[in-house]
C-alpha positions in Angstrom: 108.7 206.5 79.8 109.8 205.5 83.3 107.0 207.5 84.9 104.5 205.8 82.6 105.7 202.3 83.3 105.7 202.9 87.1 102.1 204.2 86.9 100.9 201.3 84.7 102.4 198.8 87.2 101.4 200.8 90.3 105.0 200.8 91.5 106.6 203.7 93.4 110.2 204.8 93.0 110.9 203.5 96.5 109.5 200.0 95.6 111.5 200.0 92.3 114.6 200.8 94.3 114.0 197.9 96.7 113.3 195.4 94.0 116.2 196.3 91.7 118.9 197.4 94.2 119.3 200.6 92.2 119.8 203.5 94.7 116.7 205.6 95.4 118.5 208.8 94.5 119.5 207.4 91.1 115.9 206.4 90.3 114.7 209.8 91.5 117.1 211.6 89.2 115.8 209.5 86.2 112.1 210.0 87.0 112.6 213.8 87.6 114.6 214.2 84.3 117.8 215.3 86.1 119.5 212.2 84.6 118.8 211.1 81.1 118.3 207.4 80.8 120.5 207.5 77.8 123.4 208.1 80.3 122.9 205.2 82.8 125.1 202.2 82.9 124.1 199.0 81.0 123.8 197.2 84.4 121.2 199.7 85.6 119.4 199.6 82.3 119.2 195.8 82.4 117.8 195.7 85.9 115.2 198.2 85.0 114.2 196.3 81.9 113.9 193.0 83.8 111.8 194.5 86.6 109.5 196.5 84.3 109.1 193.8 81.7 110.4 195.8 78.7 113.5 195.5 76.5 116.6 197.8 77.1 116.0 199.1 73.6 112.4 200.2 74.4 113.6 202.1 77.4 116.2 204.0 75.3 114.2 204.6 72.1 110.9 205.6 73.8 112.7 208.2 75.9 113.6 210.2 72.7 110.0 210.6 71.6 108.5 211.4 75.0 107.4 215.0 75.8 108.0 216.4 79.3 105.5 218.5 81.1 106.6 220.6 84.1 104.4 221.1 87.2 105.1 224.0 89.6 103.3 226.5 91.8 103.6 229.9 93.2 101.4 229.8 96.3 98.0 228.6 95.1 98.7 229.5 91.5 99.6 226.2 89.6 101.5 226.3 86.4 102.0 223.4 83.9 104.5 224.0 81.0 103.7 221.6 78.1 105.9 221.7 75.0 105.5 225.3 73.8 102.4 226.3 75.8 102.0 227.3 79.5 98.7 226.8 81.5 98.0 228.4 84.8 95.1 227.8 87.2 94.2 228.6 90.8 94.6 225.6 93.2 93.6 225.2 96.8 94.4 228.3 98.9 96.5 226.3 101.4 98.7 224.7 98.7 102.4 224.7 99.7 104.0 222.7 97.0 104.3 219.3 95.1 106.2 216.5 96.8 106.2 213.9 94.1 104.2 212.4 91.2 102.5 209.2 92.3 101.1 208.2 88.9 99.7 209.5 85.6 96.6 207.5 84.5 94.1 208.5 81.7 95.7 212.0 81.6 95.1 212.5 85.3 98.2 213.4 87.4 98.1 211.9 91.0 100.6 213.6 93.2 101.6 213.8 96.9 101.0 217.4 97.7 102.3 219.6 100.6 99.4 221.6 102.2 99.6 224.1 105.1 97.2 223.8 108.1 95.7 226.6 110.2 98.8 226.4 112.5 101.2 226.9 109.5 102.4 223.3 109.8 102.9 221.3 106.5 101.2 218.0 105.9 101.1 215.7 102.8 97.9 214.6 101.1 97.3 213.0 97.7 95.6 215.2 95.1 94.9 215.0 91.4 95.1 217.2 88.3 92.9 216.4 85.3 95.0 217.4 82.3 92.0 217.2 80.0 90.4 220.1 82.0 93.7 222.1 82.2 94.5 221.7 78.5 90.9 222.4 77.3 91.2 223.4 73.6 94.7 222.0 73.4 94.0 218.3 73.8 96.4 217.5 71.0 99.2 217.8 73.6 97.9 214.6 75.1 98.1 212.6 71.9 101.9 211.9 72.2 103.7 210.1 75.1 104.6 212.4 78.0 106.1 212.4 81.4 105.4 214.9 84.3 108.2 216.5 86.2 107.9 218.8 89.3 109.7 222.0 88.6 110.0 224.7 85.9 111.3 224.3 82.4 114.9 225.6 82.2 115.5 225.7 85.9 118.9 224.5 87.0 119.9 224.4 90.7 116.4 225.7 91.9 114.8 222.9 90.0 117.2 220.3 91.4 116.7 221.6 95.0 112.9 221.6 94.6 112.8 218.1 93.2 115.2 216.5 95.7 114.2 218.3 98.9 112.6 216.7 101.8 110.1 219.5 101.6 109.9 223.2 100.6 108.8 225.7 103.2 109.1 229.4 103.7 110.9 229.8 100.3 113.6 227.3 101.4 114.4 223.8 100.3 115.2 221.4 103.2 117.6 218.7 102.0 118.9 215.6 103.7 122.5 216.4 104.8 125.4 214.6 106.2 128.0 215.6 108.9 129.7 212.2 109.1 127.8 211.1 112.3 124.6 209.3 113.0 122.8 212.6 113.8 120.0 213.6 111.4 121.3 216.7 109.7 119.6 218.9 107.1 120.8 221.5 104.6 118.5 224.3 104.3 118.7 226.4 101.1 117.3 229.8 100.4 115.7 229.2 97.0 116.0 232.8 95.9 119.7 232.8 96.7 120.8 229.3 96.1 124.3 230.1 97.5 122.9 230.7 101.0 122.5 227.6 103.1 122.5 226.4 106.7 123.6 223.0 108.0 121.3 222.2 110.9 121.4 219.3 113.4 117.8 218.3 114.2 118.2 216.7 117.6 119.0 220.1 119.2 118.5 222.5 116.2 122.2 223.3 116.4 123.6 225.3 113.4 126.8 223.5 112.3 127.5 226.0 109.5 125.8 228.8 107.7 126.3 231.6 105.3 122.7 232.9 105.6 121.8 236.2 107.0 120.6 236.0 110.5 116.9 236.8 109.7 116.8 234.0 107.0 118.6 231.6 109.3 116.0 232.1 112.0 113.3 231.4 109.5 115.1 228.3 108.4 115.3 227.0 112.0 111.6 227.8 112.6 110.6 226.0 109.4 112.5 222.9 110.5 110.9 222.9 114.0 107.4 223.5 112.6 107.7 220.5 110.2 110.0 218.2 112.2 107.7 215.2 112.1 107.4 215.3 108.3 111.1 216.0 107.9 112.2 213.0 110.0 109.7 210.7 108.3 110.9 211.6 104.9 114.6 211.5 105.9 114.1 207.9 107.2 112.5 206.9 104.0 115.4 208.3 102.0 118.1 206.8 104.2 116.6 203.3 104.1 115.8 203.3 100.4 
């Protein structure tokens, strides 16, 4: 329901965080489905209800009757998992991944999407997905309330990394890290082997710690260098939220 309310009021997760004082990461976990709204504190629930103009009971009850659709991609192949059905279609050839859901209006998903340019750099552009076209012949799926989450149904750590990363590049999730200083540090995870990660300081690309194989570590550093502008922009937004 939270996604629907934000879309109806044209409010982003960042704006909601600023208005309510609820941490950005807390709201991101709620919107992505990582945290169930049934488990939030009464104080958080109250601030959400006041800002969004609904009762606390509506926030809790509606969540139990809302379906969740999962949006993911493997290269240009896009998959939407909806209840007990899976739909796949071919997206743009330079599709890299989905950053976040901006809004869902009239069964159209508006999302910030990562694309790759001719120099293999990643940039963000808003795109849309018309669910009526994707679900052709199965429009009954749109008759009940639903929310859209980036990731795959049943994914655990991979889903979490994908949803909460600054960006996904070269099969790796680049996360905002912390080394106890004012330096901007990222944690880069190999999504195929989630136990492999590198802690990288961005000002000089110094490796602070790593258990990656040297070849993968090199790829991680190159991905950070290639997308440094986007990484720094996104990290500043996260830190100031």
